[in-house]
Structure formats: structure tokens, C-alpha cells
Backbone atoms as SQL, in Angstrom:
CREATE TABLE atoms (id INTEGER PRIMARY KEY, chain TEXT, resi INTEGER, resn TEXT, atom TEXT, x REAL, y REAL, z REAL);
INSERT INTO atoms VALUES
  (1, 'A', 1, 'MET', 'N', 1.347, 22.560, 8.145),
  (2, 'A', 1, 'MET', 'CA', 1.346, 22.314, 9.296),
  (3, 'A', 1, 'MET', 'C', 0.830, 21.030, 10.036),
  (4, 'A', 2, 'VAL', 'N', 1.178, 20.148, 11.056),
  (5, 'A', 2, 'VAL', 'CA', 0.451, 19.177, 11.405),
  (6, 'A', 2, 'VAL', 'C', 0.317, 19.382, 12.949),
  (7, 'A', 3, 'THR', 'N', -0.936, 19.426, 13.193),
  (8, 'A', 3, 'THR', 'CA', -1.126, 19.931, 14.949),
  (9, 'A', 3, 'THR', 'C', -1.164, 18.488, 15.716),
  (10, 'A', 4, 'ARG', 'N', -1.368, 18.786, 17.136),
  (11, 'A', 4, 'ARG', 'CA', -1.374, 17.580, 17.830),
  (12, 'A', 4, 'ARG', 'C', -2.725, 16.981, 17.604),
  (13, 'A', 5, 'ARG', 'N', -3.874, 17.847, 17.172),
  (14, 'A', 5, 'ARG', 'CA', -4.862, 17.289, 17.104),
  (15, 'A', 5, 'ARG', 'C', -4.896, 15.970, 15.862),
  (16, 'A', 6, 'ASP', 'N', -4.216, 16.478, 14.795),
  (17, 'A', 6, 'ASP', 'CA', -4.020, 15.444, 13.931),
  (18, 'A', 6, 'ASP', 'C', -3.107, 14.431, 14.154),
  (19, 'A', 7, 'LEU', 'N', -2.121, 14.645, 14.970),
  (20, 'A', 7, 'LEU', 'CA', -1.301, 13.016, 15.238),
  (21, 'A', 7, 'LEU', 'C', -2.133, 12.644, 16.519),
  (22, 'A', 8, 'LEU', 'N', -2.778, 12.990, 17.159),
  (23, 'A', 8, 'LEU', 'CA', -3.964, 12.203, 18.208),
  (24, 'A', 8, 'LEU', 'C', -5.104, 12.106, 17.915),
  (25, 'A', 9, 'GLY', 'N', -5.597, 12.699, 16.840),
  (26, 'A', 9, 'GLY', 'CA', -7.152, 12.643, 16.639),
  (27, 'A', 9, 'GLY', 'C', -7.820, 11.215, 16.519),
  (28, 'A', 10, 'PHE', 'N', -7.256, 10.173, 16.363),
  (29, 'A', 10, 'PHE', 'CA', -7.710, 8.979, 17.018),
  (30, 'A', 10, 'PHE', 'C', -7.743, 8.517, 18.346),
  (31, 'A', 11, 'PHE', 'N', -7.214, 9.362, 19.160),
  (32, 'A', 11, 'PHE', 'CA', -7.152, 8.904, 20.658),
  (33, 'A', 11, 'PHE', 'C', -8.319, 9.935, 21.478),
  (34, 'A', 12, 'LEU', 'N', -8.200, 11.136, 20.804),
  (35, 'A', 12, 'LEU', 'CA', -9.002, 12.376, 21.145),
  (36, 'A', 12, 'LEU', 'C', -10.287, 12.082, 21.067),
  (37, 'A', 13, 'ARG', 'N', -10.790, 12.613, 22.490),
  (38, 'A', 13, 'ARG', 'CA', -12.333, 12.507, 22.503),
  (39, 'A', 13, 'ARG', 'C', -12.947, 13.985, 23.044),
  (40, 'A', 14, 'PRO', 'N', -14.234, 14.334, 22.365),
  (41, 'A', 14, 'PRO', 'CA', -14.536, 15.526, 22.487),
  (42, 'A', 14, 'PRO', 'C', -14.390, 15.974, 23.950),
  (43, 'A', 15, 'ASP', 'N', -14.034, 17.370, 24.296),
  (44, 'A', 15, 'ASP', 'CA', -14.095, 17.722, 25.883),
  (45, 'A', 15, 'ASP', 'C', -15.365, 17.390, 26.553),
  (46, 'A', 16, 'ALA', 'N', -16.387, 17.748, 26.218),
  (47, 'A', 16, 'ALA', 'CA', -17.538, 17.392, 26.751),
  (48, 'A', 16, 'ALA', 'C', -17.728, 16.252, 27.037),
  (49, 'A', 17, 'GLU', 'N', -17.404, 14.877, 26.074),
  (50, 'A', 17, 'GLU', 'CA', -17.526, 13.625, 26.810),
  (51, 'A', 17, 'GLU', 'C', -16.519, 13.456, 27.864),
  (52, 'A', 18, 'VAL', 'N', -15.404, 14.019, 27.523),
  (53, 'A', 18, 'VAL', 'CA', -14.377, 13.559, 28.856),
  (54, 'A', 18, 'VAL', 'C', -14.826, 13.954, 30.103),
  (55, 'A', 19, 'VAL', 'N', -15.245, 15.351, 30.150),
  (56, 'A', 19, 'VAL', 'CA', -16.056, 15.842, 31.142),
  (57, 'A', 19, 'VAL', 'C', -17.118, 14.865, 31.750),
  (58, 'A', 20, 'LEU', 'N', -17.958, 14.421, 30.943),
  (59, 'A', 20, 'LEU', 'CA', -19.154, 13.614, 31.583),
  (60, 'A', 20, 'LEU', 'C', -18.481, 12.231, 31.851),
  (61, 'A', 21, 'ARG', 'N', -17.679, 11.605, 31.386),
  (62, 'A', 21, 'ARG', 'CA', -16.910, 10.607, 31.665),
  (63, 'A', 21, 'ARG', 'C', -16.402, 10.435, 33.032),
  (64, 'A', 22, 'ILE', 'N', -15.680, 11.627, 33.252),
  (65, 'A', 22, 'ILE', 'CA', -14.969, 12.178, 34.942),
  (66, 'A', 22, 'ILE', 'C', -16.129, 12.201, 35.677),
  (67, 'A', 23, 'ARG', 'N', -17.011, 13.255, 35.495),
  (68, 'A', 23, 'ARG', 'CA', -17.830, 13.774, 36.324),
  (69, 'A', 23, 'ARG', 'C', -18.557, 12.390, 36.803),
  (70, 'A', 24, 'ASP', 'N', -19.315, 11.892, 35.879),
  (71, 'A', 24, 'ASP', 'CA', -20.225, 11.164, 36.301),
  (72, 'A', 24, 'ASP', 'C', -19.951, 9.627, 36.723),
  (73, 'A', 25, 'GLY', 'N', -19.117, 9.279, 35.532),
  (74, 'A', 25, 'GLY', 'CA', -18.077, 7.830, 35.898),
  (75, 'A', 25, 'GLY', 'C', -17.794, 7.740, 37.031),
  (76, 'A', 26, 'ILE', 'N', -16.468, 8.619, 37.066),
  (77, 'A', 26, 'ILE', 'CA', -15.104, 8.363, 37.870),
  (78, 'A', 26, 'ILE', 'C', -15.833, 8.998, 39.401),
  (79, 'A', 27, 'LEU', 'N', -15.938, 10.091, 39.189),
  (80, 'A', 27, 'LEU', 'CA', -16.671, 10.973, 40.567),
  (81, 'A', 27, 'LEU', 'C', -17.798, 10.436, 41.248),
  (82, 'A', 28, 'GLY', 'N', -18.698, 10.413, 40.167),
  (83, 'A', 28, 'GLY', 'CA', -19.684, 10.037, 40.440),
  (84, 'A', 28, 'GLY', 'C', -20.619, 8.528, 40.818),
  (85, 'A', 29, 'GLU', 'N', -20.205, 7.469, 39.699),
  (86, 'A', 29, 'GLU', 'CA', -20.394, 5.987, 40.112),
  (87, 'A', 29, 'GLU', 'C', -19.266, 5.335, 40.879),
  (88, 'A', 30, 'ILE', 'N', -18.248, 5.552, 40.590),
  (89, 'A', 30, 'ILE', 'CA', -17.034, 4.844, 41.290),
  (90, 'A', 30, 'ILE', 'C', -16.502, 5.593, 42.626),
  (91, 'A', 31, 'LEU', 'N', -16.052, 6.929, 42.796),
  (92, 'A', 31, 'LEU', 'CA', -15.985, 7.495, 44.123),
  (93, 'A', 31, 'LEU', 'C', -16.940, 7.913, 44.951),
  (94, 'A', 32, 'ARG', 'N', -18.243, 8.033, 44.030),
  (95, 'A', 32, 'ARG', 'CA', -19.384, 8.504, 44.997),
  (96, 'A', 32, 'ARG', 'C', -19.396, 9.762, 45.877),
  (97, 'A', 33, 'VAL', 'N', -18.627, 10.507, 45.163),
  (98, 'A', 33, 'VAL', 'CA', -18.743, 11.772, 45.713),
  (99, 'A', 33, 'VAL', 'C', -19.742, 12.988, 45.613),
  (100, 'A', 34, 'GLN', 'N', -20.216, 13.877, 46.320),
  (101, 'A', 34, 'GLN', 'CA', -21.205, 14.856, 46.021),
  (102, 'A', 34, 'GLN', 'C', -20.853, 15.600, 44.784),
  (103, 'A', 35, 'ALA', 'N', -22.030, 15.654, 43.852),
  (104, 'A', 35, 'ALA', 'CA', -21.684, 16.535, 42.611),
  (105, 'A', 35, 'ALA', 'C', -20.932, 17.590, 42.754),
  (106, 'A', 36, 'ASP', 'N', -21.258, 18.077, 43.816),
  (107, 'A', 36, 'ASP', 'CA', -20.301, 19.683, 43.708),
  (108, 'A', 36, 'ASP', 'C', -19.524, 19.724, 44.419),
  (109, 'A', 37, 'ALA', 'N', -18.702, 18.595, 44.613),
  (110, 'A', 37, 'ALA', 'CA', -17.582, 18.560, 45.229),
  (111, 'A', 37, 'ALA', 'C', -16.229, 18.717, 44.431),
  (112, 'A', 38, 'VAL', 'N', -16.111, 18.375, 43.457),
  (113, 'A', 38, 'VAL', 'CA', -15.061, 18.542, 42.326),
  (114, 'A', 38, 'VAL', 'C', -15.664, 19.033, 41.343),
  (115, 'A', 39, 'GLN', 'N', -15.118, 20.355, 40.832),
  (116, 'A', 39, 'GLN', 'CA', -15.279, 20.712, 39.267),
  (117, 'A', 39, 'GLN', 'C', -14.484, 20.048, 38.395),
  (118, 'A', 40, 'VAL', 'N', -15.108, 19.648, 37.014),
  (119, 'A', 40, 'VAL', 'CA', -14.051, 19.087, 36.076),
  (120, 'A', 40, 'VAL', 'C', -14.366, 19.951, 35.005),
  (121, 'A', 41, 'HIS', 'N', -12.868, 20.448, 34.539),
  (122, 'A', 41, 'HIS', 'CA', -12.891, 21.468, 33.276),
  (123, 'A', 41, 'HIS', 'C', -11.720, 20.805, 32.471),
  (124, 'A', 42, 'VAL', 'N', -12.330, 20.682, 31.329),
  (125, 'A', 42, 'VAL', 'CA', -11.532, 20.121, 30.061),
  (126, 'A', 42, 'VAL', 'C', -11.215, 20.990, 28.829),
  (127, 'A', 43, 'LEU', 'N', -9.978, 21.256, 28.447),
  (128, 'A', 43, 'LEU', 'CA', -9.621, 21.834, 27.249),
  (129, 'A', 43, 'LEU', 'C', -8.733, 21.261, 26.326),
  (130, 'A', 44, 'ASP', 'N', -9.217, 20.870, 25.314),
  (131, 'A', 44, 'ASP', 'CA', -7.937, 20.148, 24.309),
  (132, 'A', 44, 'ASP', 'C', -7.483, 18.770, 24.936),
  (133, 'A', 45, 'GLY', 'N', -8.377, 17.908, 26.111),
  (134, 'A', 45, 'GLY', 'CA', -7.733, 16.990, 26.482),
  (135, 'A', 45, 'GLY', 'C', -7.002, 16.771, 27.805),
  (136, 'A', 46, 'VAL', 'N', -6.524, 18.414, 28.199),
  (137, 'A', 46, 'VAL', 'CA', -6.208, 18.771, 29.407),
  (138, 'A', 46, 'VAL', 'C', -7.250, 19.038, 30.623),
  (139, 'A', 47, 'VAL', 'N', -7.366, 17.709, 31.740),
  (140, 'A', 47, 'VAL', 'CA', -8.404, 17.877, 32.357),
  (141, 'A', 47, 'VAL', 'C', -7.788, 18.874, 33.853),
  (142, 'A', 48, 'VAL', 'N', -8.685, 19.689, 34.543),
  (143, 'A', 48, 'VAL', 'CA', -8.277, 20.510, 35.830),
  (144, 'A', 48, 'VAL', 'C', -9.420, 20.458, 36.575),
  (145, 'A', 49, 'LEU', 'N', -9.090, 19.698, 37.988),
  (146, 'A', 49, 'LEU', 'CA', -9.839, 19.165, 38.774),
  (147, 'A', 49, 'LEU', 'C', -9.608, 20.063, 39.760),
  (148, 'A', 50, 'THR', 'N', -10.761, 20.963, 40.339),
  (149, 'A', 50, 'THR', 'CA', -10.917, 21.730, 41.537),
  (150, 'A', 50, 'THR', 'C', -11.828, 21.348, 42.242),
  (151, 'A', 51, 'GLY', 'N', -11.582, 21.375, 43.740),
  (152, 'A', 51, 'GLY', 'CA', -12.459, 21.066, 44.996),
  (153, 'A', 51, 'GLY', 'C', -12.083, 20.827, 45.873),
  (154, 'A', 52, 'ARG', 'N', -12.945, 20.000, 46.704),
  (155, 'A', 52, 'ARG', 'CA', -12.382, 19.217, 47.842),
  (156, 'A', 52, 'ARG', 'C', -12.895, 17.909, 47.888),
  (157, 'A', 53, 'LEU', 'N', -12.433, 16.986, 48.299),
  (158, 'A', 53, 'LEU', 'CA', -12.518, 15.763, 48.734),
  (159, 'A', 53, 'LEU', 'C', -12.181, 15.098, 50.461),
  (160, 'A', 54, 'PRO', 'N', -12.908, 14.242, 51.137),
  (161, 'A', 54, 'PRO', 'CA', -12.618, 14.154, 52.379),
  (162, 'A', 54, 'PRO', 'C', -11.409, 13.516, 52.832),
  (163, 'A', 55, 'GLN', 'N', -10.807, 12.753, 51.679),
  (164, 'A', 55, 'GLN', 'CA', -9.562, 11.906, 52.109),
  (165, 'A', 55, 'GLN', 'C', -8.623, 12.219, 51.228),
  (166, 'A', 56, 'GLN', 'N', -7.561, 12.064, 51.370),
  (167, 'A', 56, 'GLN', 'CA', -6.340, 12.258, 50.523),
  (168, 'A', 56, 'GLN', 'C', -6.375, 11.222, 49.405),
  (169, 'A', 57, 'SER', 'N', -6.794, 9.880, 49.934),
  (170, 'A', 57, 'SER', 'CA', -6.585, 8.963, 48.985),
  (171, 'A', 57, 'SER', 'C', -7.611, 8.589, 47.877),
  (172, 'A', 58, 'LEU', 'N', -8.641, 9.560, 48.225),
  (173, 'A', 58, 'LEU', 'CA', -9.680, 9.996, 47.235),
  (174, 'A', 58, 'LEU', 'C', -9.277, 10.616, 45.795),
  (175, 'A', 59, 'ILE', 'N', -8.319, 11.447, 46.581),
  (176, 'A', 59, 'ILE', 'CA', -7.622, 12.121, 45.298),
  (177, 'A', 59, 'ILE', 'C', -6.934, 11.708, 44.603),
  (178, 'A', 60, 'ARG', 'N', -5.678, 10.919, 45.074),
  (179, 'A', 60, 'ARG', 'CA', -5.192, 9.904, 44.670),
  (180, 'A', 60, 'ARG', 'C', -5.839, 9.235, 43.688),
  (181, 'A', 61, 'ILE', 'N', -6.830, 8.580, 43.777),
  (182, 'A', 61, 'ILE', 'CA', -7.834, 7.945, 42.973),
  (183, 'A', 61, 'ILE', 'C', -8.203, 8.279, 41.963),
  (184, 'A', 62, 'ALA', 'N', -8.973, 9.495, 42.386),
  (185, 'A', 62, 'ALA', 'CA', -9.537, 10.533, 41.185),
  (186, 'A', 62, 'ALA', 'C', -8.696, 11.096, 40.011),
  (187, 'A', 63, 'LEU', 'N', -7.444, 11.381, 40.581),
  (188, 'A', 63, 'LEU', 'CA', -6.030, 11.428, 39.737),
  (189, 'A', 63, 'LEU', 'C', -5.911, 10.496, 38.734),
  (190, 'A', 64, 'ALA', 'N', -5.577, 9.146, 39.351),
  (191, 'A', 64, 'ALA', 'CA', -5.088, 7.974, 38.759),
  (192, 'A', 64, 'ALA', 'C', -6.282, 7.545, 37.684),
  (193, 'A', 65, 'LEU', 'N', -7.281, 7.559, 37.917),
  (194, 'A', 65, 'LEU', 'CA', -8.345, 7.107, 37.155),
  (195, 'A', 65, 'LEU', 'C', -8.753, 8.238, 36.084),
  (196, 'A', 66, 'THR', 'N', -8.674, 9.483, 36.283),
  (197, 'A', 66, 'THR', 'CA', -8.628, 10.514, 35.614),
  (198, 'A', 66, 'THR', 'C', -7.598, 10.623, 34.516),
  (199, 'A', 67, 'SER', 'N', -6.145, 10.176, 34.484),
  (200, 'A', 67, 'SER', 'CA', -5.530, 10.317, 33.659),
  (201, 'A', 67, 'SER', 'C', -5.387, 9.171, 32.910),
  (202, 'A', 68, 'ARG', 'N', -6.064, 7.856, 33.136),
  (203, 'A', 68, 'ARG', 'CA', -6.251, 6.882, 32.409),
  (204, 'A', 68, 'ARG', 'C', -7.443, 7.094, 31.418),
  (205, 'A', 69, 'THR', 'N', -8.332, 8.289, 31.601),
  (206, 'A', 69, 'THR', 'CA', -9.639, 8.105, 30.819),
  (207, 'A', 69, 'THR', 'C', -9.241, 8.465, 29.323),
  (208, 'A', 70, 'GLU', 'N', -9.654, 8.027, 28.599),
  (209, 'A', 70, 'GLU', 'CA', -9.483, 7.743, 27.062),
  (210, 'A', 70, 'GLU', 'C', -9.860, 9.554, 26.710),
  (211, 'A', 71, 'GLY', 'N', -8.746, 10.066, 25.909),
  (212, 'A', 71, 'GLY', 'CA', -8.989, 11.355, 25.421),
  (213, 'A', 71, 'GLY', 'C', -8.489, 12.427, 26.549),
  (214, 'A', 72, 'VAL', 'N', -7.733, 11.791, 27.780),
  (215, 'A', 72, 'VAL', 'CA', -7.010, 12.673, 28.365),
  (216, 'A', 72, 'VAL', 'C', -5.549, 12.772, 28.242),
  (217, 'A', 73, 'VAL', 'N', -5.250, 13.855, 28.094),
  (218, 'A', 73, 'VAL', 'CA', -3.791, 14.007, 27.994),
  (219, 'A', 73, 'VAL', 'C', -2.853, 14.756, 29.065),
  (220, 'A', 74, 'ALA', 'N', -3.434, 15.388, 29.799),
  (221, 'A', 74, 'ALA', 'CA', -2.596, 15.636, 31.244),
  (222, 'A', 74, 'ALA', 'C', -3.836, 15.978, 32.093),
  (223, 'A', 75, 'VAL', 'N', -3.431, 16.043, 33.569),
  (224, 'A', 75, 'VAL', 'CA', -4.125, 16.052, 34.462),
  (225, 'A', 75, 'VAL', 'C', -3.807, 17.327, 35.490),
  (226, 'A', 76, 'VAL', 'N', -4.302, 18.386, 35.814),
  (227, 'A', 76, 'VAL', 'CA', -3.839, 19.240, 36.650),
  (228, 'A', 76, 'VAL', 'C', -4.783, 19.316, 37.837),
  (229, 'A', 77, 'ASN', 'N', -4.061, 18.966, 39.230),
  (230, 'A', 77, 'ASN', 'CA', -4.858, 18.750, 40.385),
  (231, 'A', 77, 'ASN', 'C', -4.990, 20.210, 41.030),
  (232, 'A', 78, 'ARG', 'N', -5.835, 20.548, 41.491),
  (233, 'A', 78, 'ARG', 'CA', -6.344, 21.344, 42.343),
  (234, 'A', 78, 'ARG', 'C', -7.370, 21.151, 43.242),
  (235, 'A', 79, 'ILE', 'N', -7.473, 20.022, 43.650),
  (236, 'A', 79, 'ILE', 'CA', -8.547, 19.543, 44.635),
  (237, 'A', 79, 'ILE', 'C', -7.658, 19.126, 46.169),
  (238, 'A', 80, 'SER', 'N', -8.148, 19.874, 47.404),
  (239, 'A', 80, 'SER', 'CA', -7.748, 19.892, 48.567),
  (240, 'A', 80, 'SER', 'C', -8.600, 18.884, 49.258),
  (241, 'A', 81, 'VAL', 'N', -7.976, 18.828, 50.421),
  (242, 'A', 81, 'VAL', 'CA', -8.329, 17.818, 51.628),
  (243, 'A', 81, 'VAL', 'C', -9.367, 18.444, 52.525),
  (244, 'A', 82, 'GLU', 'N', -10.536, 18.007, 52.791),
  (245, 'A', 82, 'GLU', 'CA', -11.399, 18.729, 53.418),
  (246, 'A', 82, 'GLU', 'C', -11.320, 18.707, 54.994),
  (247, 'A', 83, 'THR', 'N', -11.137, 19.496, 55.435),
  (248, 'A', 83, 'THR', 'CA', -11.025, 20.101, 57.070),
  (249, 'A', 83, 'THR', 'C', -11.795, 21.000, 57.633),
  (250, 'A', 84, 'ASP', 'N', -12.413, 20.006, 58.880),
  (251, 'A', 84, 'ASP', 'CA', -13.108, 21.438, 59.443),
  (252, 'A', 84, 'ASP', 'C', -12.534, 22.040, 60.739),
  (253, 'A', 85, 'GLY', 'N', -11.334, 21.982, 60.578),
  (254, 'A', 85, 'GLY', 'CA', -10.166, 22.433, 61.593),
  (255, 'A', 85, 'GLY', 'C', -10.791, 22.093, 63.149),
  (256, 'A', 86, 'THR', 'N', -11.041, 20.571, 63.515),
  (257, 'A', 86, 'THR', 'CA', -11.498, 20.135, 64.907),
  (258, 'A', 86, 'THR', 'C', -10.079, 19.401, 65.096),
  (259, 'A', 87, 'HIS', 'N', -9.621, 18.758, 64.099),
  (260, 'A', 87, 'HIS', 'CA', -8.479, 17.896, 64.208),
  (261, 'A', 87, 'HIS', 'C', -6.977, 18.338, 63.689),
  (262, 'A', 88, 'SER', 'N', -6.293, 18.337, 64.549),
  (263, 'A', 88, 'SER', 'CA', -4.617, 18.989, 63.880),
  (264, 'A', 88, 'SER', 'C', -4.073, 17.581, 63.953),
  (265, 'A', 89, 'PRO', 'N', -3.285, 17.450, 62.665),
  (266, 'A', 89, 'PRO', 'CA', -2.205, 16.085, 62.668),
  (267, 'A', 89, 'PRO', 'C', -1.456, 16.081, 63.933),
  (268, 'A', 90, 'LYS', 'N', -0.974, 14.822, 64.329),
  (269, 'A', 90, 'LYS', 'CA', 0.049, 14.413, 65.551),
  (270, 'A', 90, 'LYS', 'C', 1.078, 14.568, 64.641),
  (271, 'A', 91, 'ARG', 'N', 1.989, 15.230, 65.197),
  (272, 'A', 91, 'ARG', 'CA', 3.388, 15.546, 64.721),
  (273, 'A', 91, 'ARG', 'C', 4.277, 14.352, 65.520),
  (274, 'A', 92, 'PRO', 'N', 5.516, 14.315, 64.660),
  (275, 'A', 92, 'PRO', 'CA', 6.301, 12.925, 65.313),
  (276, 'A', 92, 'PRO', 'C', 6.843, 13.482, 66.441),
  (277, 'A', 93, 'GLY', 'N', 6.846, 12.594, 67.298),
  (278, 'A', 93, 'GLY', 'CA', 7.903, 12.818, 68.602),
  (279, 'A', 93, 'GLY', 'C', 6.746, 13.469, 69.828),
  (280, 'A', 94, 'THR', 'N', 5.584, 13.476, 69.684),
  (281, 'A', 94, 'THR', 'CA', 4.645, 14.073, 70.521),
  (282, 'A', 94, 'THR', 'C', 3.730, 12.855, 70.937),
  (283, 'A', 95, 'ALA', 'N', 3.664, 13.236, 72.378),
  (284, 'A', 95, 'ALA', 'CA', 2.853, 11.982, 73.107),
  (285, 'A', 95, 'ALA', 'C', 1.365, 12.099, 72.482),
  (286, 'A', 96, 'SER', 'N', 0.594, 10.989, 73.003),
  (287, 'A', 96, 'SER', 'CA', -0.706, 10.981, 72.560),
  (288, 'A', 96, 'SER', 'C', -1.809, 11.711, 73.683);
């Protein structure tokens, strides 16, 4: 029986290495988010990102860069946008 690991072995990286590349490289060095803002879990190349970031654009960037990281085969997004409850989004058709 041929496994996924057999077929993709050349491209896969150990899960611990993938965690470090994402946590330290993407989240820490590139996005400069606080260390505890996003948790990174990897199992067999599947990355789960959980936590909160201050802007939706940062989430999109984190997901894009993570998906392009060597050894990543899939990304599950569980990151939400921080909110302090003091700002409600403006609805279309309402006055300022």
C-alpha cells in the first residue's frame, strides 16, 4: 500500500518544523503579531490556525503565506477579528 507520505515525502516537512516556520517566520517576523495571538497546530501537513487578529487583512495574509509554506498540504482557518464592542459596522443606506 502506498501512503500519502510515500507519494509526497519529498515535499513534506516534519510538523514541528512547519509550526516553527509559521509561528516564528510568518506570524512573528512578517506580520509581527503577538506570540499568543494565533496558535498554530500541524498534523501531517494540515495546519490549523486559531486565535484573533486585529484586522481581516492580516488574516488573509496569514492564510495565504501559510498555504504557500513548504510542507503544508491544507490550512484550516479558525482566526477571528478582534473587536472591543465599541464600534459597530456601518450598514448600507444609513447616515453617518
